[in-house]
C-alpha positions as CSV (number, residue, x, y, z in Angstrom):
1,M,0.0,0.0,0.0
2,T,1.4,3.4,-0.9
3,K,2.0,6.2,1.7
4,C,-0.9,8.1,0.2
5,S,-3.2,5.1,0.6
6,V,-2.0,4.5,4.2
7,A,-2.8,8.2,5.1
8,L,-6.2,7.8,3.5
9,H,-6.9,4.6,5.5
10,R,-6.0,6.3,8.8
11,R,-8.3,9.3,8.1
12,A,-11.1,7.0,7.2
13,S,-10.6,4.9,10.4
14,L,-10.7,8.1,12.6
15,L,-13.9,9.2,10.9
16,A,-15.4,5.8,11.3
17,A,-14.5,5.7,15.0
18,S,-16.1,9.1,15.6
19,L,-19.3,8.0,13.9
20,G,-19.4,4.6,15.6
21,V,-19.6,2.7,12.3
22,S,-17.3,0.2,10.6
23,M,-15.7,1.1,7.3
24,L,-13.7,-0.9,4.8
25,A,-10.8,1.0,3.2
26,L,-10.5,0.0,-0.5
27,G,-7.2,1.9,-1.0
28,G,-6.5,5.3,-2.5
29,S,-4.4,7.0,-5.2
30,C,-1.9,9.8,-5.2
31,A,-2.8,10.8,-8.8
32,P,-4.6,14.2,-9.1
33,V,-8.3,14.2,-9.8
34,C,-9.8,16.1,-12.8
35,R,-12.1,18.8,-11.6
36,G,-13.6,21.8,-13.2
37,V,-10.8,24.0,-11.8
38,D,-8.2,21.6,-13.2
39,G,-9.7,21.3,-16.7
40,A,-9.8,18.2,-18.8
41,C,-7.2,15.5,-18.3
42,L,-6.4,12.1,-19.8
43,D,-4.9,8.9,-18.3
44,V,-2.8,7.7,-21.2
45,R,-2.0,4.0,-21.0
46,V,1.2,3.6,-23.1
47,E,1.7,0.1,-24.2
48,G,4.9,-1.3,-25.6
49,S,8.3,-2.7,-24.4
50,G,11.6,-1.3,-23.5
51,S,12.8,1.5,-21.2
52,Y,13.3,5.1,-22.3
53,S,15.0,8.0,-20.5
54,G,12.1,10.4,-21.1
55,Y,8.7,10.7,-22.7
56,A,7.5,13.8,-24.6
57,I,3.7,14.4,-24.8
58,E,2.5,16.1,-28.0
59,W,-1.0,17.4,-28.6
60,R,-2.6,18.1,-32.0
61,H,-5.4,20.6,-32.0
62,S,-7.3,22.7,-34.4
63,I,-7.2,26.5,-34.1
64,S,-9.5,29.0,-35.6
65,E,-6.8,31.0,-37.3
66,E,-5.5,27.9,-39.2
67,P,-7.8,25.1,-40.4
68,L,-5.0,22.5,-40.2
69,A,-4.0,20.8,-37.0
70,A,-1.3,22.5,-35.0
71,L,1.3,20.7,-32.9
72,R,1.8,21.7,-29.3
73,R,4.4,20.1,-27.1
74,G,3.1,19.3,-23.7
75,A,4.8,18.0,-20.6
76,T,7.9,15.9,-20.6
77,E,7.6,12.8,-18.3
78,E,10.4,11.0,-16.5
79,G,11.7,7.9,-18.1
80,G,11.0,4.3,-17.1
81,D,9.9,0.9,-18.3
82,L,6.9,0.3,-20.5
83,P,4.0,-0.2,-20.2
84,R,3.0,2.7,-17.9
85,T,0.3,5.3,-17.5
86,F,0.6,9.1,-17.7
87,R,-1.9,11.6,-16.4
88,V,-1.7,14.6,-18.7
89,L,-3.4,17.9,-19.1
90,P,-3.8,19.9,-22.4
91,P,-1.3,22.7,-22.8
92,P,-2.3,26.1,-21.4
93,G,-4.6,28.1,-23.6
94,V,-5.8,25.2,-25.7
95,D,-9.5,24.5,-25.7
96,P,-10.0,20.8,-24.9
97,G,-12.8,20.6,-27.3
98,R,-10.4,21.3,-30.1
99,I,-8.0,18.5,-29.3
100,T,-7.7,16.1,-32.2
101,S,-5.0,13.6,-31.1
102,I,-2.3,13.0,-28.6
103,G,1.2,11.5,-29.3
104,V,3.9,10.2,-27.1
105,L,7.6,10.1,-28.0
106,G,10.1,8.0,-26.0
107,L,13.8,8.6,-26.2
108,S,16.6,6.4,-25.1
109,A,19.4,7.8,-22.8
110,D,22.0,7.9,-25.6
111,A,19.4,9.1,-28.2
112,S,20.2,6.1,-30.4
113,E,16.6,4.8,-30.3
114,Q,13.2,6.3,-30.2
115,A,9.7,5.0,-30.2
116,S,6.5,6.9,-31.0
117,G,2.8,6.5,-31.2
118,S,-0.4,8.5,-31.4
119,V,-4.2,8.1,-30.8
120,E,-7.1,10.2,-32.0
121,I,-9.0,12.1,-29.3
122,A,-12.5,13.4,-30.2
123,N,-14.8,15.6,-28.2
124,L,-12.7,15.9,-25.1
125,G,-14.9,17.9,-22.7
126,A,-13.5,20.8,-20.5
127,D,-14.1,18.8,-17.3
128,E,-13.7,15.3,-18.6
129,H,-11.5,12.6,-17.2
130,R,-10.9,9.9,-19.8
131,T,-8.6,6.8,-20.1
132,T,-7.1,5.9,-23.5
133,T,-4.6,3.3,-24.6
134,L,-1.7,4.4,-26.9
135,P,0.8,1.8,-28.4
136,L,4.4,2.8,-29.0
137,G,4.7,0.7,-32.1
138,L,7.3,2.5,-34.2
139,R,10.9,2.0,-33.0
140,V,13.7,3.7,-34.8
141,S,17.4,3.0,-34.2
142,R,19.9,5.7,-35.1
143,S,23.5,5.2,-36.4
144,D,25.7,8.2,-36.4
145,I,28.2,8.9,-39.2
146,T,31.2,11.1,-38.4
147,L,32.0,13.7,-41.1
148,S,34.9,16.2,-41.3
149,A,32.6,19.2,-41.7
150,N,29.6,20.8,-40.1
151,S,26.7,19.5,-42.3
152,A,24.7,22.2,-44.1
153,D,22.7,20.2,-46.7
154,L,22.1,16.6,-47.5
155,L,20.4,14.6,-50.4
156,A,19.7,10.9,-50.9
157,A,19.9,9.5,-54.4
158,D,21.2,6.4,-56.2
159,L,24.5,7.8,-57.4
160,N,26.1,4.6,-58.8
161,G,23.1,2.7,-60.3
162,D,22.9,-0.2,-57.8
163,S,19.3,0.6,-56.8
164,V,20.6,1.6,-53.3
165,Q,20.2,5.1,-51.9
166,D,23.5,7.0,-51.4
167,L,24.1,10.3,-49.6
168,A,25.8,13.5,-50.7
169,V,26.5,16.0,-47.9
170,V,28.1,19.5,-48.0
171,G,29.5,21.4,-45.1
172,T,32.3,23.6,-43.8
173,P,34.7,22.7,-40.9
174,A,34.7,25.0,-37.9
175,M,37.0,28.0,-37.9
176,T,37.1,28.2,-41.8
177,S,37.1,31.7,-43.2
178,S,33.7,32.6,-44.6
179,N,35.1,33.9,-48.0
180,S,37.6,31.1,-48.6
181,L,37.8,29.5,-52.0
182,T,38.7,26.2,-50.3
183,G,37.8,24.6,-47.0
184,G,34.3,23.4,-47.8
185,V,33.7,19.7,-48.1
186,L,31.5,17.6,-50.3
187,S,31.1,14.1,-48.8
188,V,29.7,11.2,-50.9
189,L,28.6,8.0,-49.0
190,Y,27.6,5.0,-51.0
191,G,24.9,2.8,-49.4
192,L,25.4,-0.9,-48.8
193,G,21.7,-1.7,-48.8
194,D,21.5,-2.7,-45.1
195,G,21.3,0.8,-43.6
196,T,25.1,1.3,-43.5
197,Y,27.4,3.2,-45.8
198,R,31.0,3.0,-47.1
199,L,33.5,5.5,-45.8
200,P,32.9,8.9,-47.3
201,Q,34.7,10.1,-50.4
202,T,35.5,13.8,-49.9
203,F,35.9,16.6,-52.4
204,A,37.2,20.1,-51.7
205,I,34.8,22.9,-52.5
206,P,34.5,26.6,-51.6
207,A,33.6,27.4,-48.0
208,Q,30.1,28.1,-46.7
209,A,28.4,25.5,-49.0
210,M,24.8,25.6,-48.1
211,S,23.2,23.5,-50.9
212,V,23.8,20.3,-52.9
213,K,21.7,19.1,-55.8
214,V,21.8,16.1,-58.2
215,A,21.0,16.2,-61.9
216,D,22.3,14.7,-65.2
217,V,23.8,17.9,-66.6
218,N,25.6,16.5,-69.6
219,G,23.0,13.9,-70.8
220,D,25.1,10.8,-70.3
221,G,22.5,9.1,-68.0
222,L,24.6,9.5,-64.9
223,P,23.6,11.7,-62.0
224,D,26.1,14.6,-61.4
225,L,26.4,16.8,-58.3
226,L,26.3,20.6,-58.0
227,T,27.0,22.6,-54.9
228,S,26.9,26.2,-53.9
229,G,29.5,28.1,-52.0
230,S,31.5,31.3,-51.5
231,G,33.8,32.9,-54.0
232,D,31.3,33.8,-56.8
233,S,31.0,30.3,-58.0
234,F,29.2,27.0,-58.0
235,S,30.9,23.6,-58.1
236,L,30.1,20.8,-60.6
237,F,31.2,17.2,-60.2
238,H,30.6,14.9,-63.2
239,N,29.7,11.3,-62.5
240,T,32.2,9.1,-64.4
241,G,30.6,5.8,-63.4
242,N,31.9,3.0,-61.2
243,S,31.2,5.0,-58.0
244,Q,33.5,7.8,-59.1
245,F,33.2,11.6,-59.7
246,A,35.6,13.7,-61.7
247,S,37.5,16.7,-60.3
248,R,35.6,19.9,-59.4
249,I,34.6,22.3,-62.2
250,G,34.0,25.8,-61.0
251,I,31.0,27.7,-62.5
252,P,31.3,31.5,-62.0
253,N,28.2,33.3,-60.9
254,T,28.3,36.5,-63.0
255,T,24.6,37.4,-63.0
256,G,25.2,40.6,-61.0
257,I,21.8,40.1,-59.4
258,T,21.5,41.8,-56.0
259,S,19.0,41.3,-53.2
260,G,18.7,44.3,-50.8
261,D,22.2,45.3,-49.8
262,C,23.8,41.9,-50.6
263,A,25.3,40.9,-53.9
264,I,24.3,37.3,-54.6
265,G,27.6,36.6,-56.2
266,S,29.4,37.1,-52.9
267,D,28.0,34.0,-51.3
268,S,25.8,31.5,-53.3
269,H,23.9,29.9,-50.5
270,S,21.4,27.9,-52.6
271,I,21.4,26.3,-56.0
272,A,18.5,24.9,-58.1
273,V,18.6,22.8,-61.3
274,A,15.9,23.0,-64.0
275,D,15.4,23.0,-67.8
276,V,14.6,26.6,-68.4
């Protein structure tokens, strides 16, 4: 019996003695009770397995200013083993009647795994106390890949024709000069088909690369890579087949277009590819 239940039992016994009657204590609960002053609340029974370091509660609700559902992060609960029950209140300022669903996200201590689930909630009254079951069915494991630069943009594409998704990532190492013609890094990681990748192939590009795109720019049927960067130029890497790319070709940006007080040619942060 919990401490709270013991205290409840003692109070009940004293009351029974004063009234001269016999009472049977059925036990009590330390959980808060939903009242009008508290607003609506839910007991969310989270099913699943495993243990997570913390659980984030997310509410989806409709708002008058926007017809689509809005996401509002609620309380963060302490970690522990599943299954377990959370008693949760809607976020402040959210009309319970507009709640559409609730989600729970569990995170492992090292952030290598997470599990999530959601359940629809309809017509939650302002003073209502309801119990619902929510399974944490989706479990995702994360594998970190160490790169030599701070990542700014990433794309996934089959770059070598083996029907497996590969990755191309651009970034700039810390402490690199913002207007340097070198120092940026294009990393190409070929997928092995089992969720892992080969060691990255790296190519030098201008610093402050913020965008990478894939396109067959020379009509040979192979996907090439283009990146943005500083130094009034873009970078083009022709795909030569056999999981190889040719050396960088610089493409000067001589448009002279300006935006506000900034000349676009000074730092090309984004690149787009299209048949115009």
